[in-house]
PyMOL CGO cylinders between C-alpha atoms (Angstrom):
from pymol import cmd
from pymol.cgo import CYLINDER

trace = [
    CYLINDER, -13.75, -18.33, 31.59, -13.82, -21.52, 29.55, 0.3, 1, 1, 1, 1, 1, 1,
    CYLINDER, -13.82, -21.52, 29.55, -14.96, -21.37, 25.92, 0.3, 1, 1, 1, 1, 1, 1,
    CYLINDER, -14.96, -21.37, 25.92, -17.90, -23.73, 26.46, 0.3, 1, 1, 1, 1, 1, 1,
    CYLINDER, -17.90, -23.73, 26.46, -19.13, -21.69, 29.42, 0.3, 1, 1, 1, 1, 1, 1,
    CYLINDER, -19.13, -21.69, 29.42, -18.87, -18.43, 27.47, 0.3, 1, 1, 1, 1, 1, 1,
    CYLINDER, -18.87, -18.43, 27.47, -20.75, -19.88, 24.47, 0.3, 1, 1, 1, 1, 1, 1,
    CYLINDER, -20.75, -19.88, 24.47, -23.48, -21.20, 26.80, 0.3, 1, 1, 1, 1, 1, 1,
    CYLINDER, -23.48, -21.20, 26.80, -23.84, -17.80, 28.48, 0.3, 1, 1, 1, 1, 1, 1,
    CYLINDER, -23.84, -17.80, 28.48, -24.06, -16.04, 25.08, 0.3, 1, 1, 1, 1, 1, 1,
    CYLINDER, -24.06, -16.04, 25.08, -26.78, -18.49, 23.89, 0.3, 1, 1, 1, 1, 1, 1,
    CYLINDER, -26.78, -18.49, 23.89, -28.82, -17.93, 27.08, 0.3, 1, 1, 1, 1, 1, 1,
    CYLINDER, -28.82, -17.93, 27.08, -28.82, -14.17, 26.45, 0.3, 1, 1, 1, 1, 1, 1,
    CYLINDER, -28.82, -14.17, 26.45, -29.51, -14.60, 22.72, 0.3, 1, 1, 1, 1, 1, 1,
    CYLINDER, -29.51, -14.60, 22.72, -26.26, -12.84, 21.80, 0.3, 1, 1, 1, 1, 1, 1,
    CYLINDER, -26.26, -12.84, 21.80, -23.07, -13.76, 19.95, 0.3, 1, 1, 1, 1, 1, 1,
    CYLINDER, -23.07, -13.76, 19.95, -19.60, -14.44, 21.28, 0.3, 1, 1, 1, 1, 1, 1,
    CYLINDER, -19.60, -14.44, 21.28, -17.17, -12.26, 19.27, 0.3, 1, 1, 1, 1, 1, 1,
    CYLINDER, -17.17, -12.26, 19.27, -13.39, -12.64, 19.40, 0.3, 1, 1, 1, 1, 1, 1,
    CYLINDER, -13.39, -12.64, 19.40, -11.82, -9.18, 19.90, 0.3, 1, 1, 1, 1, 1, 1,
    CYLINDER, -11.82, -9.18, 19.90, -8.10, -9.94, 20.27, 0.3, 1, 1, 1, 1, 1, 1,
    CYLINDER, -8.10, -9.94, 20.27, -7.34, -13.45, 18.98, 0.3, 1, 1, 1, 1, 1, 1,
    CYLINDER, -7.34, -13.45, 18.98, -3.56, -13.17, 19.44, 0.3, 1, 1, 1, 1, 1, 1,
    CYLINDER, -3.56, -13.17, 19.44, -3.78, -12.27, 23.12, 0.3, 1, 1, 1, 1, 1, 1,
    CYLINDER, -3.78, -12.27, 23.12, -3.11, -14.99, 25.70, 0.3, 1, 1, 1, 1, 1, 1,
    CYLINDER, -3.11, -14.99, 25.70, -5.82, -15.91, 26.61, 0.3, 1, 1, 1, 1, 1, 1,
    CYLINDER, -5.82, -15.91, 26.61, -7.85, -14.61, 23.62, 0.3, 1, 1, 1, 1, 1, 1,
    CYLINDER, -7.85, -14.61, 23.62, -10.17, -11.69, 24.42, 0.3, 1, 1, 1, 1, 1, 1,
    CYLINDER, -10.17, -11.69, 24.42, -13.84, -12.16, 23.54, 0.3, 1, 1, 1, 1, 1, 1,
    CYLINDER, -13.84, -12.16, 23.54, -17.03, -10.17, 24.02, 0.3, 1, 1, 1, 1, 1, 1,
    CYLINDER, -17.03, -10.17, 24.02, -20.68, -11.16, 24.25, 0.3, 1, 1, 1, 1, 1, 1,
    CYLINDER, -20.68, -11.16, 24.25, -22.54, -8.73, 21.98, 0.3, 1, 1, 1, 1, 1, 1,
    CYLINDER, -22.54, -8.73, 21.98, -25.41, -8.43, 19.51, 0.3, 1, 1, 1, 1, 1, 1,
    CYLINDER, -25.41, -8.43, 19.51, -23.60, -9.24, 16.27, 0.3, 1, 1, 1, 1, 1, 1,
    CYLINDER, -23.60, -9.24, 16.27, -25.50, -6.78, 14.02, 0.3, 1, 1, 1, 1, 1, 1,
    CYLINDER, -25.50, -6.78, 14.02, -24.74, -3.90, 16.37, 0.3, 1, 1, 1, 1, 1, 1,
    CYLINDER, -24.74, -3.90, 16.37, -21.09, -4.97, 16.67, 0.3, 1, 1, 1, 1, 1, 1,
    CYLINDER, -21.09, -4.97, 16.67, -20.70, -5.15, 12.89, 0.3, 1, 1, 1, 1, 1, 1,
    CYLINDER, -20.70, -5.15, 12.89, -22.30, -1.71, 12.47, 0.3, 1, 1, 1, 1, 1, 1,
    CYLINDER, -22.30, -1.71, 12.47, -19.89, -0.18, 15.01, 0.3, 1, 1, 1, 1, 1, 1,
    CYLINDER, -19.89, -0.18, 15.01, -16.88, -1.77, 13.26, 0.3, 1, 1, 1, 1, 1, 1,
    CYLINDER, -16.88, -1.77, 13.26, -18.02, -0.42, 9.87, 0.3, 1, 1, 1, 1, 1, 1,
    CYLINDER, -18.02, -0.42, 9.87, -18.50, 3.01, 11.42, 0.3, 1, 1, 1, 1, 1, 1,
    CYLINDER, -18.50, 3.01, 11.42, -14.94, 2.95, 12.82, 0.3, 1, 1, 1, 1, 1, 1,
    CYLINDER, -14.94, 2.95, 12.82, -13.62, 1.90, 9.40, 0.3, 1, 1, 1, 1, 1, 1,
    CYLINDER, -13.62, 1.90, 9.40, -15.43, 4.80, 7.67, 0.3, 1, 1, 1, 1, 1, 1,
    CYLINDER, -15.43, 4.80, 7.67, -13.92, 7.25, 10.17, 0.3, 1, 1, 1, 1, 1, 1,
    CYLINDER, -13.92, 7.25, 10.17, -10.42, 5.90, 9.50, 0.3, 1, 1, 1, 1, 1, 1,
    CYLINDER, -10.42, 5.90, 9.50, -10.96, 6.21, 5.74, 0.3, 1, 1, 1, 1, 1, 1,
    CYLINDER, -10.96, 6.21, 5.74, -12.09, 9.84, 6.14, 0.3, 1, 1, 1, 1, 1, 1,
    CYLINDER, -12.09, 9.84, 6.14, -8.92, 10.74, 8.03, 0.3, 1, 1, 1, 1, 1, 1,
    CYLINDER, -8.92, 10.74, 8.03, -6.57, 9.17, 5.49, 0.3, 1, 1, 1, 1, 1, 1,
    CYLINDER, -6.57, 9.17, 5.49, -7.09, 11.32, 2.43, 0.3, 1, 1, 1, 1, 1, 1,
    CYLINDER, -7.09, 11.32, 2.43, -4.80, 10.08, -0.30, 0.3, 1, 1, 1, 1, 1, 1,
    CYLINDER, -4.80, 10.08, -0.30, -3.60, 12.80, -2.65, 0.3, 1, 1, 1, 1, 1, 1,
    CYLINDER, -3.60, 12.80, -2.65, -4.56, 12.67, -6.27, 0.3, 1, 1, 1, 1, 1, 1,
    CYLINDER, -4.56, 12.67, -6.27, -2.07, 12.06, -9.05, 0.3, 1, 1, 1, 1, 1, 1,
    CYLINDER, -2.07, 12.06, -9.05, -1.62, 15.19, -11.18, 0.3, 1, 1, 1, 1, 1, 1,
    CYLINDER, -1.62, 15.19, -11.18, 0.32, 15.32, -14.43, 0.3, 1, 1, 1, 1, 1, 1,
    CYLINDER, 0.32, 15.32, -14.43, 2.51, 18.08, -15.87, 0.3, 1, 1, 1, 1, 1, 1,
    CYLINDER, 2.51, 18.08, -15.87, 3.93, 17.69, -19.39, 0.3, 1, 1, 1, 1, 1, 1,
    CYLINDER, 3.93, 17.69, -19.39, 7.18, 19.16, -20.62, 0.3, 1, 1, 1, 1, 1, 1,
    CYLINDER, 7.18, 19.16, -20.62, 9.04, 19.25, -23.91, 0.3, 1, 1, 1, 1, 1, 1,
    CYLINDER, 9.04, 19.25, -23.91, 12.76, 18.37, -23.79, 0.3, 1, 1, 1, 1, 1, 1,
    CYLINDER, 12.76, 18.37, -23.79, 13.60, 21.78, -25.32, 0.3, 1, 1, 1, 1, 1, 1,
    CYLINDER, 13.60, 21.78, -25.32, 11.19, 23.89, -23.28, 0.3, 1, 1, 1, 1, 1, 1,
    CYLINDER, 11.19, 23.89, -23.28, 11.53, 27.69, -23.14, 0.3, 1, 1, 1, 1, 1, 1,
    CYLINDER, 11.53, 27.69, -23.14, 12.61, 29.16, -19.80, 0.3, 1, 1, 1, 1, 1, 1,
    CYLINDER, 12.61, 29.16, -19.80, 9.33, 31.01, -19.15, 0.3, 1, 1, 1, 1, 1, 1,
    CYLINDER, 9.33, 31.01, -19.15, 7.21, 27.94, -19.96, 0.3, 1, 1, 1, 1, 1, 1,
    CYLINDER, 7.21, 27.94, -19.96, 9.42, 25.92, -17.66, 0.3, 1, 1, 1, 1, 1, 1,
    CYLINDER, 9.42, 25.92, -17.66, 8.96, 28.42, -14.80, 0.3, 1, 1, 1, 1, 1, 1,
    CYLINDER, 8.96, 28.42, -14.80, 5.17, 28.41, -15.23, 0.3, 1, 1, 1, 1, 1, 1,
    CYLINDER, 5.17, 28.41, -15.23, 5.03, 24.61, -15.14, 0.3, 1, 1, 1, 1, 1, 1,
    CYLINDER, 5.03, 24.61, -15.14, 7.39, 24.55, -12.15, 0.3, 1, 1, 1, 1, 1, 1,
    CYLINDER, 7.39, 24.55, -12.15, 4.96, 26.85, -10.34, 0.3, 1, 1, 1, 1, 1, 1,
    CYLINDER, 4.96, 26.85, -10.34, 2.09, 24.45, -11.11, 0.3, 1, 1, 1, 1, 1, 1,
    CYLINDER, 2.09, 24.45, -11.11, 4.13, 21.52, -9.81, 0.3, 1, 1, 1, 1, 1, 1,
    CYLINDER, 4.13, 21.52, -9.81, 4.79, 23.42, -6.55, 0.3, 1, 1, 1, 1, 1, 1,
    CYLINDER, 4.79, 23.42, -6.55, 1.09, 24.26, -6.28, 0.3, 1, 1, 1, 1, 1, 1,
    CYLINDER, 1.09, 24.26, -6.28, 0.07, 20.60, -6.70, 0.3, 1, 1, 1, 1, 1, 1,
    CYLINDER, 0.07, 20.60, -6.70, 2.66, 19.49, -4.14, 0.3, 1, 1, 1, 1, 1, 1,
    CYLINDER, 2.66, 19.49, -4.14, 1.45, 22.10, -1.63, 0.3, 1, 1, 1, 1, 1, 1,
    CYLINDER, 1.45, 22.10, -1.63, -2.05, 20.59, -1.99, 0.3, 1, 1, 1, 1, 1, 1,
    CYLINDER, -2.05, 20.59, -1.99, -0.54, 17.21, -0.96, 0.3, 1, 1, 1, 1, 1, 1,
    CYLINDER, -0.54, 17.21, -0.96, -0.97, 15.69, -4.44, 0.3, 1, 1, 1, 1, 1, 1,
    CYLINDER, -0.97, 15.69, -4.44, 1.47, 13.41, -6.19, 0.3, 1, 1, 1, 1, 1, 1,
    CYLINDER, 1.47, 13.41, -6.19, 2.77, 14.75, -9.50, 0.3, 1, 1, 1, 1, 1, 1,
    CYLINDER, 2.77, 14.75, -9.50, 3.67, 12.79, -12.61, 0.3, 1, 1, 1, 1, 1, 1,
    CYLINDER, 3.67, 12.79, -12.61, 6.32, 14.70, -14.54, 0.3, 1, 1, 1, 1, 1, 1,
    CYLINDER, 6.32, 14.70, -14.54, 6.21, 13.73, -18.22, 0.3, 1, 1, 1, 1, 1, 1,
    CYLINDER, 6.21, 13.73, -18.22, 8.71, 14.79, -20.88, 0.3, 1, 1, 1, 1, 1, 1,
    CYLINDER, 8.71, 14.79, -20.88, 7.15, 14.20, -24.31, 0.3, 1, 1, 1, 1, 1, 1,
    CYLINDER, 7.15, 14.20, -24.31, 9.52, 13.52, -27.21, 0.3, 1, 1, 1, 1, 1, 1,
    CYLINDER, 9.52, 13.52, -27.21, 8.45, 14.04, -30.83, 0.3, 1, 1, 1, 1, 1, 1,
    CYLINDER, 8.45, 14.04, -30.83, 10.17, 12.87, -33.99, 0.3, 1, 1, 1, 1, 1, 1,
    CYLINDER, 10.17, 12.87, -33.99, 13.91, 13.56, -34.08, 0.3, 1, 1, 1, 1, 1, 1,
    CYLINDER, 13.91, 13.56, -34.08, 13.90, 14.55, -30.40, 0.3, 1, 1, 1, 1, 1, 1,
    CYLINDER, 13.90, 14.55, -30.40, 14.11, 10.83, -29.54, 0.3, 1, 1, 1, 1, 1, 1,
    CYLINDER, 14.11, 10.83, -29.54, 17.78, 11.04, -30.48, 0.3, 1, 1, 1, 1, 1, 1,
    CYLINDER, 17.78, 11.04, -30.48, 18.30, 13.58, -27.67, 0.3, 1, 1, 1, 1, 1, 1,
    CYLINDER, 18.30, 13.58, -27.67, 17.03, 11.61, -24.69, 0.3, 1, 1, 1, 1, 1, 1,
    CYLINDER, 17.03, 11.61, -24.69, 19.68, 13.10, -22.39, 0.3, 1, 1, 1, 1, 1, 1,
    CYLINDER, 19.68, 13.10, -22.39, 17.94, 16.51, -22.54, 0.3, 1, 1, 1, 1, 1, 1,
    CYLINDER, 17.94, 16.51, -22.54, 14.85, 14.96, -20.93, 0.3, 1, 1, 1, 1, 1, 1,
    CYLINDER, 14.85, 14.96, -20.93, 16.88, 13.43, -18.12, 0.3, 1, 1, 1, 1, 1, 1,
    CYLINDER, 16.88, 13.43, -18.12, 18.66, 16.76, -17.58, 0.3, 1, 1, 1, 1, 1, 1,
    CYLINDER, 18.66, 16.76, -17.58, 15.31, 18.57, -17.42, 0.3, 1, 1, 1, 1, 1, 1,
    CYLINDER, 15.31, 18.57, -17.42, 13.95, 16.21, -14.76, 0.3, 1, 1, 1, 1, 1, 1,
    CYLINDER, 13.95, 16.21, -14.76, 17.21, 16.49, -12.81, 0.3, 1, 1, 1, 1, 1, 1,
    CYLINDER, 17.21, 16.49, -12.81, 16.88, 20.29, -12.92, 0.3, 1, 1, 1, 1, 1, 1,
    CYLINDER, 16.88, 20.29, -12.92, 13.28, 20.04, -11.63, 0.3, 1, 1, 1, 1, 1, 1,
    CYLINDER, 13.28, 20.04, -11.63, 14.31, 17.78, -8.75, 0.3, 1, 1, 1, 1, 1, 1,
    CYLINDER, 14.31, 17.78, -8.75, 17.14, 20.16, -7.79, 0.3, 1, 1, 1, 1, 1, 1,
    CYLINDER, 17.14, 20.16, -7.79, 14.80, 23.18, -7.80, 0.3, 1, 1, 1, 1, 1, 1,
    CYLINDER, 14.80, 23.18, -7.80, 12.14, 21.41, -5.73, 0.3, 1, 1, 1, 1, 1, 1,
    CYLINDER, 12.14, 21.41, -5.73, 14.83, 20.28, -3.29, 0.3, 1, 1, 1, 1, 1, 1,
    CYLINDER, 14.83, 20.28, -3.29, 13.82, 18.59, -0.05, 0.3, 1, 1, 1, 1, 1, 1,
    CYLINDER, 13.82, 18.59, -0.05, 10.11, 19.34, -0.48, 0.3, 1, 1, 1, 1, 1, 1,
    CYLINDER, 10.11, 19.34, -0.48, 9.68, 16.19, -2.58, 0.3, 1, 1, 1, 1, 1, 1,
    CYLINDER, 9.68, 16.19, -2.58, 10.38, 12.51, -2.44, 0.3, 1, 1, 1, 1, 1, 1,
    CYLINDER, 10.38, 12.51, -2.44, 10.85, 10.54, -5.64, 0.3, 1, 1, 1, 1, 1, 1,
    CYLINDER, 10.85, 10.54, -5.64, 8.30, 7.71, -5.95, 0.3, 1, 1, 1, 1, 1, 1,
    CYLINDER, 8.30, 7.71, -5.95, 9.40, 6.55, -9.40, 0.3, 1, 1, 1, 1, 1, 1,
    CYLINDER, 9.40, 6.55, -9.40, 12.76, 7.27, -10.98, 0.3, 1, 1, 1, 1, 1, 1,
    CYLINDER, 12.76, 7.27, -10.98, 12.73, 8.59, -14.58, 0.3, 1, 1, 1, 1, 1, 1,
    CYLINDER, 12.73, 8.59, -14.58, 12.04, 5.89, -17.15, 0.3, 1, 1, 1, 1, 1, 1,
    CYLINDER, 12.04, 5.89, -17.15, 10.87, 5.75, -20.73, 0.3, 1, 1, 1, 1, 1, 1,
    CYLINDER, 10.87, 5.75, -20.73, 7.42, 4.48, -21.67, 0.3, 1, 1, 1, 1, 1, 1,
    CYLINDER, 7.42, 4.48, -21.67, 7.26, 4.79, -25.44, 0.3, 1, 1, 1, 1, 1, 1,
    CYLINDER, 7.26, 4.79, -25.44, 8.00, 8.41, -26.36, 0.3, 1, 1, 1, 1, 1, 1,
    CYLINDER, 8.00, 8.41, -26.36, 7.39, 9.65, -22.81, 0.3, 1, 1, 1, 1, 1, 1,
    CYLINDER, 7.39, 9.65, -22.81, 9.99, 10.01, -20.08, 0.3, 1, 1, 1, 1, 1, 1,
    CYLINDER, 9.99, 10.01, -20.08, 8.03, 9.67, -16.83, 0.3, 1, 1, 1, 1, 1, 1,
    CYLINDER, 8.03, 9.67, -16.83, 8.89, 10.41, -13.20, 0.3, 1, 1, 1, 1, 1, 1,
    CYLINDER, 8.89, 10.41, -13.20, 6.55, 10.52, -10.19, 0.3, 1, 1, 1, 1, 1, 1,
    CYLINDER, 6.55, 10.52, -10.19, 7.20, 12.73, -7.15, 0.3, 1, 1, 1, 1, 1, 1,
    CYLINDER, 7.20, 12.73, -7.15, 5.21, 13.30, -3.98, 0.3, 1, 1, 1, 1, 1, 1,
    CYLINDER, 5.21, 13.30, -3.98, 5.42, 15.92, -1.25, 0.3, 1, 1, 1, 1, 1, 1,
    CYLINDER, 5.42, 15.92, -1.25, 7.42, 15.03, 1.84, 0.3, 1, 1, 1, 1, 1, 1,
    CYLINDER, 7.42, 15.03, 1.84, 5.57, 15.22, 5.11, 0.3, 1, 1, 1, 1, 1, 1,
    CYLINDER, 5.57, 15.22, 5.11, 6.38, 18.14, 7.37, 0.3, 1, 1, 1, 1, 1, 1,
    CYLINDER, 6.38, 18.14, 7.37, 7.41, 15.74, 10.15, 0.3, 1, 1, 1, 1, 1, 1,
    CYLINDER, 7.41, 15.74, 10.15, 10.18, 14.31, 7.98, 0.3, 1, 1, 1, 1, 1, 1,
    CYLINDER, 10.18, 14.31, 7.98, 11.39, 17.77, 6.99, 0.3, 1, 1, 1, 1, 1, 1,
    CYLINDER, 11.39, 17.77, 6.99, 11.47, 18.86, 10.64, 0.3, 1, 1, 1, 1, 1, 1,
    CYLINDER, 11.47, 18.86, 10.64, 13.43, 15.74, 11.62, 0.3, 1, 1, 1, 1, 1, 1,
    CYLINDER, 13.43, 15.74, 11.62, 15.96, 16.37, 8.87, 0.3, 1, 1, 1, 1, 1, 1,
    CYLINDER, 15.96, 16.37, 8.87, 16.33, 20.02, 10.01, 0.3, 1, 1, 1, 1, 1, 1,
    CYLINDER, 16.33, 20.02, 10.01, 16.87, 18.85, 13.59, 0.3, 1, 1, 1, 1, 1, 1,
    CYLINDER, 16.87, 18.85, 13.59, 19.61, 16.44, 12.44, 0.3, 1, 1, 1, 1, 1, 1,
    CYLINDER, 19.61, 16.44, 12.44, 21.41, 19.17, 10.50, 0.3, 1, 1, 1, 1, 1, 1,
    CYLINDER, 21.41, 19.17, 10.50, 21.28, 21.59, 13.46, 0.3, 1, 1, 1, 1, 1, 1,
    CYLINDER, 21.28, 21.59, 13.46, 22.87, 19.05, 15.84, 0.3, 1, 1, 1, 1, 1, 1,
]
cmd.load_cgo(trace, "trace")
């Protein structure tokens, strides 16, 4: 139908001509009550937002010379946060003379990554912000883990 004819038909019915798929050839349009159409689109958007729950960003702080038991407790908390589908900011806090031993912080984060293994993906590599060495990790999706397992089995 020609554009002029469609606009005329919409005016006769007291409705609005709304373009649904502008990139289609020819473009797809609909004659609808605009208020109702807008309400339905907003409702669809709210449903999409409900389904996509973004995980929160949790933070765990370490010292570069942390005791083994403290380390294990914090590692357990990191695993708990990751299992809840949250991102985790791993922070190594340096105080005073510890700034001369930056390598211990990098080694600690490397140890954490090795222990967490394939359950995480690294969002931000370790970098210094002032006296804090920061790294952000997030849980990998189960689909990705399954695909990687399938590749290793073949």
